[in-house]
Every structure is written in structure tokens, then in C-alpha cells.
N, C-alpha and C positions, 0 to 999 in steps of 0.2 A: 813754435814755429810760425812761418809767415805766410800770409794768404793776400791773393789778388781777389777782388770781388767784382765781377762783370755782370752786366745787366743786374745792378745792384737793387734797383726799386729804392725803397725807404731803408732797407738794412736789416730785415728779419733774419737772413741767412747768416749776415755777418755778425749779429748780436749773439746767435747760437754759437758761433765760433768763438768770438770773445770770451763768453761764458766758459767754454772747454780751454781757455789758455792761449788761443791763437792771437796773433798780431796782424791786423789789416795793413797791408802797405800802399794800397792804392784801390779806388773804387771808383766805377765809371756805369753811368746811365744818361740816357738821351732825354730825360724829362726834367723840367726845371725846378718843379715843387719836391720830386725826390731828392734832388741835389740839396735843396734847402733844408729838409728833413735830416738827411744823412749828415750834413755839415754840422747841424745843429746838436746830433747826439753823437757824432764821431768827430768833434772838433780838429783832431789832429790828424785825420786820414787825408791825404790829397784826394782831390775829386775831379775827374775829367768829363764834363757833360758834352759828349759828342756821340754820335753813331760810330759803333765800333767798327764799321766799314773805314770809317774816316780817320782812325786811330792807328797809326803805325806801331809795329813792334819797337821799333827805336823810341817812339815816343813815350811807350810804355818803361822801357829801359831806361830813359833819361829821369824819369820821375821815382824808379826804384834802385836804391843803392845796395839793398840786401838781398840775398838768393830767396827765391821764391819756391815755398814748399807745396803748396796747395793753390790751384785756380779753382774758385768756385763761381756759380752763377746759373742763370735760369734764362735761356734763349727766349725772345719772345714766343708765345705757343699758338697766335692765332692761326696761323698757316695749319697748324696740326690740329686743332680743337674740333671736339666733335659738333660744337654748334655752327660749324663752317661747311656748308653744304658742298663747297668744292674741296674738301680737305684731301682728297685721293690725288689731286693734281699736284703732288708735291715738288716736281721739278720747275714748274712755271709759277709757284708763288715766291715773290722775290723776298718777303719776311723770311723764308728759310735759308737765305744766305747768311743770316746772322749766325745760324748753328757753324756754318762753316766757318765763319770768322772766330766762334769761341775755339774750334778745332784749331785753326792756324796760330792762336795766341798759346795753346797748348802745346803745339809742335815747336814754335820758336823758343818759349820759356823752359820746356821740359821740366815741369814741377814733378817733386816725388808723386803726386797724386792730383786728381781733380774730382770734382763733385759737380754733376748736373741734374738740376732739377726740371721737372716738366709735367704736363697734364697725363693723367691715365689714359685718355683717349689715343695717345701716342702708339700704345700697344696694339691697336687694332687696325692702325691704318695699312693699307695694302696687305691685308692679312698677315701683318708683322714683319713686314719687309723694309719698313721705315726705319723701326727700331733697330733692326739687325744692320742696317746700312749704317746707322750712326755708330753702333758699336764697332764696326770694321773700321770705320774713318780715325776712331781712337786707337783702334789696336795698331794701325799703321803711321800713327803720327809720331814723328821723328823716330826716337829708338823704339816706339811701341809701348803700348800699355795693355796691361791685364784687365779685362773690362767686365763688369757684371752689372746688373739692373735689376731693381725690385720695386714693387708698388708697396709704399709704407703708409699706414693710416695714423694721422695725427694723434687720434685719441689714445692710442697704444703707447704714447710718450709723455702724456701729461696735458696734452692740450685739449680743451673742452670742445672738440670740434670733429665730425666725423668727415676730416679731410683727406681725400687719397690722392698721392703724387707719385709720380716715377721718379725714382732716385737712380742715377747712374753713377758708379764710382769706378775710377780706374787708377791703378797703381802701376808706377813706371817698371818694365819688365826686368830691368837689370837688379832691382832690389829683390826680385824673388819672392814677393809676398802677394798673395790673392786677396782680391777685395771680399770685404766682409761689410755686413750691415747690423746696425744696432738690434740688440733684442728687446722685445716688448718689456716696458717698465712697470706699466699700468694694467691690472687685471680688471680694475673697475674704473671705467671713464669718469672724469670730473664733468660735472652737469653744468648746464647754462646759469642756474641759479647759485650753485656754489662759486662760479665765477664771478658774478657781477652783483650779488645781493647786498654787499656792503657798500656800493656806490651810491650817492645821494639820490633818492627816489623822486625825480622831477617828472612835471607833465610835460606834454606838447608845448613847444616856445619858451620853455623853462630852461634855466641853466646858464653857466658862465664859462668863460675859456679856462679860468682857476678858480677852484671851488675847495672849500675845506671839508675833510672828512667827517661825516655827521654820525658815524658808528665805528666801532672795532672791527677788526679782521675777523671773521667766523670761522676760518679754517686756514689750513697751511696753503693753499693756493693763494687765497687773498693776501696771507702775511708775506708771501714771496713777491706778489705783484707791487705790495705797497712799501716794501721795507726800505726803499733807497728814495721815496718821495714824500714829501711833507704835505701836498695837496693833490687834488685832483685835477686834470687839463683835458681839454678837447671834450667837456661833457656837457655839450648844448643840445637840446632835443630841438627836432626839426619843428618848423611852423605846419600846422595841418588845418585844413578847412573843417567847418563843423561838420560837411559832408562826409568827409574822409573819417573825422573820429567817431560820427555815428557808425559807419561801417565797422571800423574796428571794434566796436562795442559787441556787436553779433558774431565776431568770428572768435571760436574757441580755439583751444591749444590743438594744435596739428591741421586745424582749418586755414583755409586761404579764401582768396578773392572768388575762387570757383565754386565755394559753399555759400555765400551770401544771399539772402533773398533779392528779387530782382529790383526792388527798390534801391537797394544799397550797390547794385551793380555798377561797374565802370562806365563812363560814358565815351562817346567818339570824341577824338579832339575836334575842337572847333565846332562840335554840333552836340552841345549840352543835354539837348533833349532826347537824343538817341543813345541807345545802350550799345557798348561795345561787344562785338560778337568773338573778340581774341582775347583768350584768358589763359594766362599761363599759371601751372599749377603752384609755383612759387611766390607769385605774386601776393603781397599783405599776408603772409604764412605766419601766424602766431606761433612761437617756439613753444615746445615743451620746457618746463621749468626743470623737469627732473631727468632729462635726458642732455648729452651733448649736442650742440649744434650742429645742423648740416653744413655744408661748405659756405664758408663766408667769403663770397665772390665780389669783385670790384663793383658790384650792382647792390650792395647789400644794404645800401642806404633805404632803398624802397622794397627791398624783397621780403623783410622780415619785421614782425611786430613784437614788442616787449612781452614776456609772459603774463604779465599782470597789468601793466599800464597800457593805456590806448594810444601807442605811438610807437614810430620806427625807432630803432636802436641809436644811441649817441654814437659818434666816432670812438669814443672811449670804451664804451660798452663792447663795441666790435674789436677793439685793440684787445681787451681782455680775453674774448673769445679766440683770439689769434695768439695769445699767450706773450703779448708785450705787454713788459711793467709799466707802471704808472709814471716813472721818470723817464719814459721814452716818449717826448713830445713831437707831435705831428705839425708840420709847418704848412703854409700854403692855404688855399680857400677850403673851407669846411665841406662845400658842396660846389658843384658848377653846371653852368648852363653850357649847352652843347658847342656853342661858339668860343668859349674861354679855352685857352691854351693851359697845358699842365694838368697833372692828376690832382683830383680833390684829396683830402684826407681821407675819405671813406673809399678811393679808389686805391689809394697808397696802401691802406691797411688790408683791402680785399687781395690785392696782387701778392702780397708778402709770403714769404715761407714763414711758417710759425717759428718763433725764437726757439721754443723748446724742442720742437722736431729737428732745426737747425743743431741745437747743441747735441742731441742724441748721435746725429749723424757725424758731427766734428770730434765727440769724445770717441767713438769708434775708429775714426780715422787717426786720432791722436795713439790709441792703443795700439793699432797695427803697425803705424810707422815708426813708435817709439817703444813698445813694450810696455806701456804704462799699465799697473795693475789695475783690475777693475775697482778695487775698494780704495784706490789712492785717496788719503784724507786730505791732500792739497788742493782738491778740487772745489771749485766756487760753491757748488751745492750739488745734491743727489736729487735728480728728478724722481727717484722710487720714493721719495718722502713727501712729494706732492700730492698725497691723499689724505683724506680724513681717517 
């Protein structure tokens, strides 16, 4: 079946759908580095780098010669995020217009199904009125859709991360099929160390854009991550000052900047002799090796510390925690300054839908639209086997 991927980012959701046997006809995002990464990893997929508000349905149809079965995507969530103090002012946030553009494309193309991903905070907005409004918009889109939504936990599907996301699924009403969600595939979550322990153990400032594997895969998850790759990419450790490394050395698993002695506390920007009074609990948090990671957000380059080494995670380690395989190579700048345009590799990774979560969703869509047997041996792989 054929997919159109809107607000595609670097392609995490599309990769999951590809694993489930779907064919992506077209992708779109406004970010230039997401376009570079997407084109590198999906070279045959046409990509429109524009704001969806500026992309007409006719422009989409001119790029697509086959019927569209599913429209997927995650409209930007800043307007809905719990981190936004003005999040309840939905009608006055222009970023929410992009949701209605997503509805417009679904209305005009009338695919068999759509999948929309968003942050969990969406459920609490205006005491549930916002998510209900979204549901009703899709129920009345064109011929109409049967719509349901659910919070899915990524670690339930083989992703070594406790990431929660709202997934909304709609099935066109004339098909007389109700939306369903994937069942949990993993009783025991994959841990941080199970995900990254086979990668080269480099110190701060070490690493290269392409490196050789220095050890064998130690479990099934690692074997899957590296099954199509002959080398390690995007594995370059950030440069840290001695002061920062000294701080990292006193932070134990589960602790963060909030737990360090005063001598290692953060200083005010531009005033190195004054300690900062602003401390966030996730700043410089050392992750537990034997637990899944917390949500890998766009800011993870400075949020988390390696379980054993005194440095932040590399982009490749973050990609492993998001379930991107090693042959998925990220393009654009590794990190970025505030004035630079485009998302960095870290931001692309943190913003993405974990591919294994995308695969679980896509597999369920495939089943309910085509009646595919759950034990069909033609699948690329079975996520239930990705445990030790």
C-alpha cells in the first residue's frame, strides 16, 4: 500500500511503515536538514521542502501517480506542548493551522486511513476539548473517518525508551472497519546498555563520522540495529571543558545537575564567577544502564550523560535509543548554534517517531486494511523477537 508522509522530519515514521511493507510516494517537511537526511535514506522518494500551507493539493497530486492508501504525519506540536505556558490559547496560535492543513490533505485525497502522531500533553488541553475537536474534524473530513486515539509507550514495542505519544488513527467510514492499535510486543523493555554497549566506547572529543565496529553484537536488538551496516556513522562525542567533565564525574546514575556539590554547579551565562539559580532536573542527567531511557527530546545532546563515560551521548547513541538502525545516516550539522538554520542531527533524532513504534502502528494498519495474518512469515522482521 502507498503512503504520503507529511511533517516527515528525518523519516522515522516512514521507516517504520517501510519495514511493514508500505511504499512512500511523497514526503514533505519545511526543514532543509531533514530533507537532506530523508533524501539520503529514501533516495527514490520525492520530497517537497515547503510549509504545508503553501503546498496545494494539486501540487501533491502532480507528484503522485498512484492511489494514496494512508496519509501519515505529526503536525508540529509546539502550540499544544505542556512546555508552552500559553498552550490553552489554541485558536490564537498560528502553529495550530498546520493541523488543519493536515486535515485538508486527508479531506482532498480521501485515503483509506490516516495516522497522526502528537505529544501526550494534547489530551489535557482545555480538559480534553482540543483532542475531541481534532477527532471531530477528521470524522467530518470528506466522506468521513472512524477515528480513535490512544497513548502508546515506545518501550512496549521494542524501543529502549519510555517515550509516550498520542497516536490518532482514522479509517474511512465506507470501509466499515474500526481503528485498532498495536498490542504490546515486549513484556520486558530493552535497556540503555542493551541498546548501545556494542558501539565504540569513546571519550569526550573522540570519534569519527565513520568508524569500524570494535566488538560483536551482544544481543538481538544490537544485531538488528547493525544487520545492514558495515560501519558506525554519526558517532562523534561532543567536546567538553574540564569543568564540565569534572562535574560529570560526580554525577551518579539517576542524578543530574541538581545533585552536584556547589563547586560543580552551573554558572550564569556571561558571569562565570556567579552560580546559576536555574536548574532543570534533566540537565546533565546520567542515565541508568539497566533501564530504558527517558524521552529522547530534541535537546538530548545536553540533557543526558552516558551511563559510564563522562560525556553526553553521541548522535548515533541517541539514534539507537530511538531504534534507528546503523545504516540510517543523519545529514546536516551535528550540533548547531542558535543562529544557524536547519535542525541538527541531534534535533532530527529527538524529534522523530521511533521507527519500531512506527512499525508496530503500520503493521496494525496493514492487518486491519488487508486482513493480514498476525503471524505472516513474509514480514521483514518480527519485533517480538527483539529481546534477549
